[in-house]
C-alpha positions as CSV (number, residue, x, y, z in Angstrom):
1,X,-4.1,-1.3,-10.7
2,X,-2.7,1.2,-13.1
3,X,-4.0,4.5,-14.3
4,X,-5.5,6.1,-11.1
5,X,-6.2,9.8,-11.0
6,X,-4.0,10.3,-7.9
7,X,-1.0,10.0,-10.3
8,X,-1.9,13.5,-11.6
9,X,-1.8,14.9,-8.1
10,X,1.5,13.2,-7.4
11,X,3.0,14.6,-10.6
12,X,1.8,18.1,-9.7
13,X,3.5,17.8,-6.3
14,X,6.7,16.4,-7.6
15,X,7.0,18.9,-10.4
16,X,6.5,21.7,-7.9
17,X,8.8,20.1,-5.3
18,X,11.6,19.5,-7.9
19,X,11.3,23.1,-9.1
20,X,11.8,24.4,-5.5
21,X,14.7,22.1,-4.6
22,X,17.7,24.1,-3.3
23,X,21.0,23.4,-1.7
24,X,21.3,19.9,-3.3
25,X,24.6,19.0,-1.7
26,X,23.3,19.9,1.7
27,X,20.4,17.4,1.2
28,X,22.7,14.7,-0.1
29,X,25.0,15.2,3.0
30,X,21.9,14.8,5.2
31,X,21.0,11.6,3.5
32,X,24.6,10.3,3.9
33,X,24.4,11.2,7.6
34,X,21.1,9.2,7.9
35,X,22.7,6.3,6.1
36,X,25.6,6.2,8.5
37,X,23.3,6.5,11.4
38,X,20.8,3.8,10.3
39,X,23.5,1.5,9.0
40,X,25.6,2.0,12.1
41,X,28.8,2.2,10.0
42,X,30.8,4.7,8.0
43,X,32.2,1.9,5.8
44,X,30.2,1.5,2.5
45,X,31.6,-2.0,2.2
46,X,29.5,-3.2,5.1
47,X,26.8,-0.5,5.0
48,X,24.6,-0.9,1.9
49,X,22.5,2.2,2.8
50,X,25.6,4.3,2.8
51,X,26.9,2.7,-0.4
52,X,23.6,3.6,-2.1
53,X,23.8,7.2,-0.9
54,X,27.4,7.5,-2.1
55,X,26.4,6.2,-5.6
56,X,23.6,8.8,-5.6
57,X,26.0,11.6,-4.5
58,X,28.4,10.7,-7.3
59,X,25.6,10.7,-9.9
60,X,24.7,14.2,-8.7
61,X,28.4,15.3,-9.2
62,X,29.2,15.7,-5.5
63,X,33.1,15.6,-5.2
64,X,34.5,12.5,-3.7
65,X,36.4,14.6,-1.2
66,X,33.2,16.3,0.0
67,X,31.6,12.8,0.4
68,X,34.5,11.5,2.5
69,X,34.5,14.6,4.7
70,X,30.8,14.3,5.2
71,X,31.2,10.7,6.3
72,X,34.0,11.7,8.8
73,X,31.8,14.4,10.3
74,X,28.9,12.0,10.7
75,X,31.0,9.5,12.6
76,X,32.0,12.2,15.1
77,X,28.5,13.6,15.5
78,X,26.6,11.3,17.9
79,X,23.4,13.4,17.9
80,X,20.5,11.4,16.3
81,X,19.1,13.1,13.2
82,X,15.3,12.4,12.9
83,X,12.6,13.3,10.4
84,X,9.9,15.6,11.7
85,X,6.9,17.3,10.3
86,X,5.8,20.9,10.7
87,X,2.3,21.9,9.5
88,X,1.5,25.5,8.6
89,X,-1.5,27.5,7.4
90,X,-0.4,30.5,5.5
91,X,-2.7,33.4,5.6
92,X,-6.3,32.2,4.9
93,X,-6.3,29.2,2.5
94,X,-2.8,27.9,1.9
95,X,-1.9,24.7,3.8
96,X,1.6,23.4,4.0
97,X,3.4,20.3,5.3
98,X,7.1,20.8,5.9
99,X,9.4,17.7,6.3
100,X,12.5,18.6,8.3
101,X,15.5,16.6,9.5
102,X,16.8,17.8,12.8
103,X,18.4,16.6,16.1
104,X,16.7,19.5,17.9
105,X,13.2,20.0,16.8
106,X,12.1,22.3,19.7
107,X,15.0,24.6,19.1
108,X,14.3,24.7,15.4
109,X,10.6,25.6,16.0
110,X,11.6,28.3,18.5
111,X,13.9,29.9,15.9
112,X,11.4,29.5,13.0
113,X,8.1,30.5,14.6
114,X,8.7,34.3,14.7
115,X,9.5,34.3,11.0
116,X,6.4,32.2,10.2
117,X,4.1,34.5,12.3
118,X,5.5,37.6,10.7
119,X,4.8,36.3,7.2
120,X,1.2,35.5,8.2
121,X,1.6,31.8,8.9
122,X,0.5,29.8,11.9
123,X,1.5,26.3,13.1
124,X,-1.6,24.2,12.9
125,X,-2.5,20.6,12.1
126,X,-3.4,20.4,8.4
127,X,-3.6,16.5,8.0
128,X,-7.2,16.7,6.9
129,X,-6.2,18.7,3.9
130,X,-3.9,16.1,2.4
131,X,-3.6,12.4,1.5
132,X,-0.3,10.7,1.9
133,X,1.4,7.9,0.1
134,X,4.6,6.0,-0.2
135,X,6.1,6.5,-3.7
136,X,8.8,4.3,-5.1
137,X,10.4,5.1,-8.4
138,X,12.2,2.1,-9.9
139,X,13.9,0.7,-13.0
140,X,13.7,-3.0,-14.0
141,X,16.4,-4.8,-16.0
142,X,15.1,-5.2,-19.6
143,X,17.3,-8.3,-20.1
144,X,15.7,-9.9,-17.0
145,X,12.3,-9.0,-18.3
146,X,13.0,-11.0,-21.5
147,X,13.9,-14.0,-19.4
148,X,10.7,-13.7,-17.4
149,X,8.7,-14.0,-20.7
150,X,6.1,-11.4,-19.9
151,X,5.5,-7.7,-20.4
152,X,6.7,-5.0,-18.1
153,X,3.2,-4.2,-17.0
154,X,2.4,-7.8,-16.3
155,X,5.6,-8.2,-14.3
156,X,5.2,-5.0,-12.3
157,X,1.5,-5.6,-11.6
158,X,2.2,-9.2,-10.4
159,X,5.0,-7.9,-8.1
160,X,2.9,-5.1,-6.8
161,X,0.2,-7.5,-5.7
162,X,2.7,-10.0,-4.3
163,X,4.8,-7.5,-2.4
164,X,2.0,-5.2,-1.1
165,X,2.0,-2.1,-3.3
166,X,-1.4,-0.5,-3.9
167,X,-0.9,0.8,-7.4
168,X,1.7,0.7,-10.2
169,X,2.4,3.1,-13.1
170,X,4.5,2.2,-16.1
171,X,6.5,5.4,-16.7
172,X,8.5,4.3,-19.7
173,X,8.2,0.8,-21.2
174,X,11.4,1.1,-23.3
175,X,13.6,2.0,-20.3
176,X,11.6,-0.2,-18.0
177,X,10.9,2.6,-15.4
178,X,8.0,1.8,-13.0
179,X,6.5,3.7,-10.1
180,X,4.8,2.0,-7.2
181,X,2.4,3.5,-4.7
182,X,2.1,2.0,-1.2
183,X,1.1,2.8,2.3
184,X,3.8,4.9,4.0
185,X,3.9,2.2,6.7
186,X,5.4,-0.3,4.3
187,X,7.5,2.1,2.2
188,X,10.9,1.1,3.6
189,X,10.2,-2.7,3.6
190,X,8.7,-2.6,0.1
191,X,11.7,-0.7,-1.3
192,X,14.0,-3.3,0.1
193,X,11.9,-6.2,-1.3
194,X,11.7,-4.6,-4.8
195,X,15.5,-4.1,-4.7
196,X,15.9,-7.8,-3.8
197,X,13.8,-8.8,-6.8
198,X,15.5,-7.1,-9.6
199,X,14.4,-3.5,-9.4
200,X,16.8,-0.6,-9.1
201,X,15.4,2.0,-6.6
202,X,15.8,5.4,-8.1
203,X,13.9,7.2,-5.4
204,X,11.5,6.4,-2.5
205,X,9.7,8.9,-0.4
206,X,6.7,9.6,1.8
207,X,4.7,12.3,-0.1
208,X,1.6,14.3,0.6
209,X,-0.9,15.3,-2.1
210,X,-3.6,18.0,-1.4
211,X,-7.3,17.1,-1.5
212,X,-8.0,20.4,-3.2
213,X,-5.9,23.0,-4.9
214,X,-6.2,26.8,-4.4
215,X,-5.5,29.6,-6.8
216,X,-3.7,32.7,-5.5
217,X,-3.7,36.2,-6.9
218,X,-0.5,37.5,-8.4
219,X,0.2,39.6,-5.2
220,X,-0.5,36.7,-2.9
221,X,1.6,34.4,-5.0
222,X,4.6,36.7,-4.7
223,X,4.2,36.9,-1.0
224,X,3.9,33.1,-0.8
225,X,7.0,32.5,-2.9
226,X,9.0,34.8,-0.5
227,X,7.7,32.8,2.4
228,X,8.6,29.5,0.9
229,X,12.1,30.7,0.2
230,X,12.5,31.7,3.9
231,X,11.2,28.3,4.9
232,X,13.8,26.6,2.6
233,X,16.5,28.5,4.5
234,X,15.4,26.8,7.8
235,X,18.2,24.3,8.7
236,X,17.2,20.7,7.9
237,X,14.3,21.7,5.6
238,X,13.9,18.8,3.2
239,X,10.6,19.1,1.4
240,X,7.6,21.4,1.4
241,X,4.1,20.2,0.2
242,X,1.2,22.6,-0.3
243,X,-2.2,23.0,-1.9
244,X,-1.2,25.9,-4.3
245,X,-2.1,25.4,-7.9
């Protein structure tokens, strides 16, 4: 199950996506709001999703006061935050999938469309240009591995088969970090199952990898980078996937 070429595409996407990440605390606050919404509680003692997001926020050096204020605001805001997708073709051959969290998608599109058109973009379905996966980045307890009496690859491969993952990649044997690929449909359930079976979930997300990459001229690349930055300023913008090499 290990060693598939799609890992190269995923690494390309993640490297690019990580390099473009902005407004980290805004994104963390959004995840906290989702955790309060999905867990139906602002109390981390009874809401494991919220507890996990608070731990993540602290790891990213978000001040505890900011975290507490974010939770309070979430409890007063009853509008349901949902994840949406906005597909764009930029100029001739750049295809983009934008993942957005919003409680008013139509209003957001109305505000963003003029900017998109002015830059040379158009809203159009680009599903056929991408393949999508669920990606779960985990860490396993090395001491538990010693008790299991098997190698990390044997353990991860066995669990992948048993729990419904499609592929597994050993990222670092010494630190017992493992990535799992699965269908996006089972992403949430598989993450919970892995967590219940000794894995620490570092990250889980629905990602999109392009079927083919395109090279841009220096001039086009500059124009595209300006466009991407404008998209990142759109409220609720979480991730942008594209086919740019």
